[in-house]
C-alpha positions in Angstrom: 71.8 -53.9 -5.3 70.0 -51.3 -7.4 72.0 -48.9 -5.1 75.4 -49.6 -6.7 74.3 -49.5 -10.3 76.1 -46.3 -12.1 75.6 -44.5 -14.8 78.4 -42.9 -17.4 76.4 -39.5 -17.2 77.1 -39.1 -13.5 80.8 -39.7 -14.2 80.8 -36.4 -16.6 83.2 -36.1 -19.6 85.9 -38.3 -17.6 83.7 -41.2 -18.1 82.6 -41.0 -21.6 86.3 -40.2 -22.3 87.7 -43.2 -20.9 84.9 -45.2 -22.4 85.7 -43.7 -25.7 89.8 -43.9 -25.6 89.2 -47.6 -24.5 86.9 -48.5 -27.5 89.3 -47.0 -30.1 92.1 -48.9 -28.4 90.2 -52.1 -28.3 88.8 -51.4 -31.8 92.7 -51.3 -33.4 93.9 -53.8 -31.6 91.0 -56.1 -32.5 91.2 -55.1 -36.5 95.3 -55.5 -36.3 94.5 -59.3 -35.3 91.8 -59.7 -37.7 93.9 -58.5 -40.6 97.5 -59.7 -39.7 96.6 -62.9 -37.3 93.4 -64.2 -37.8 93.0 -63.3 -41.6 89.1 -62.0 -41.5 87.5 -61.8 -44.6 85.1 -59.3 -42.9 87.8 -57.6 -40.3 86.0 -54.2 -40.1 82.5 -56.0 -38.9 84.4 -58.3 -36.7 86.7 -56.0 -35.0 83.7 -53.6 -34.3 81.2 -56.1 -33.1 84.1 -57.7 -30.9 84.7 -54.2 -29.4 81.4 -53.5 -28.8 81.2 -56.8 -26.7 84.3 -56.0 -24.7 83.3 -52.4 -24.1 79.9 -53.8 -22.8 81.9 -56.3 -20.5 84.3 -53.6 -19.2 80.8 -51.3 -18.3 79.2 -54.4 -16.9 82.4 -55.3 -14.8 82.4 -51.4 -13.4 78.4 -51.8 -12.7 77.5 -49.0 -15.2 74.1 -49.5 -16.6 75.1 -47.9 -19.9 76.5 -51.4 -20.7 72.9 -52.6 -21.7 73.3 -50.0 -24.7 76.4 -51.9 -26.0 74.7 -55.3 -25.8 72.3 -54.3 -27.9 74.3 -52.6 -30.7 76.2 -55.7 -30.0 73.3 -58.0 -30.6 72.5 -55.9 -33.9 76.3 -56.2 -34.8 76.3 -59.8 -34.5 73.2 -60.7 -36.3 74.5 -58.5 -39.6 78.1 -60.2 -39.0 76.2 -63.8 -39.0 74.3 -62.7 -41.6 76.6 -61.5 -44.1 78.6 -64.5 -43.2 75.7 -66.9 -43.6 75.0 -65.1 -47.4 78.3 -65.5 -48.3 78.0 -69.3 -47.3 80.3 -69.5 -44.8 78.3 -70.1 -41.6 74.8 -71.5 -41.1 71.7 -69.4 -39.8 71.8 -71.1 -36.3 74.1 -68.7 -34.8 72.3 -65.4 -36.6 69.0 -67.0 -35.0 71.1 -67.3 -31.7 72.0 -63.7 -31.7 68.3 -62.9 -32.4 67.5 -64.7 -29.0 70.0 -62.5 -27.4 68.6 -59.4 -29.1 65.3 -60.3 -27.5 66.7 -60.8 -24.2 68.4 -57.5 -24.2 64.8 -56.0 -24.6 63.7 -57.5 -21.7 66.2 -55.6 -19.5 65.1 -52.1 -21.3 61.4 -52.9 -20.7 61.1 -54.6 -17.3 60.3 -51.9 -14.7 61.6 -54.5 -12.4 65.2 -54.5 -13.5 67.2 -51.9 -11.6 69.6 -51.5 -14.8 67.3 -49.1 -16.5 64.7 -48.3 -13.9 66.8 -48.0 -11.0 64.3 -45.3 -8.8 61.4 -47.8 -9.7 63.2 -50.6 -8.6 64.4 -49.1 -5.3 60.8 -48.1 -4.6 59.7 -51.5 -4.8 62.5 -53.3 -3.1 63.1 -50.8 -0.2 64.0 -52.8 3.0 61.1 -52.4 5.8 
């Protein structure tokens, strides 16, 4: 499993460029949907949180470990989004605390040395087939 984990830095400018273009296109589409179809009171925060999650999903599908950076930022954006929403009286704090738990889960992936996504060399050293 750990041998199939990829990194955007190994793809060079092409990998980062594709990710950036994808991010901008998705943000534009979600912003248009939030302002014209859904009429969101917070279209920038909504579109940004959604874009980060969709980009993370794309990177997960393509098996890039860099996806976790997007999940971490997406967790923070979701906490901001639901915190602002709750402060405006439009939501309860349950969703805020749910995303706080997701953020804690993201931390496990970053700091657990047994996870191949961030610690590929360590994972391979401990899981070589004999």
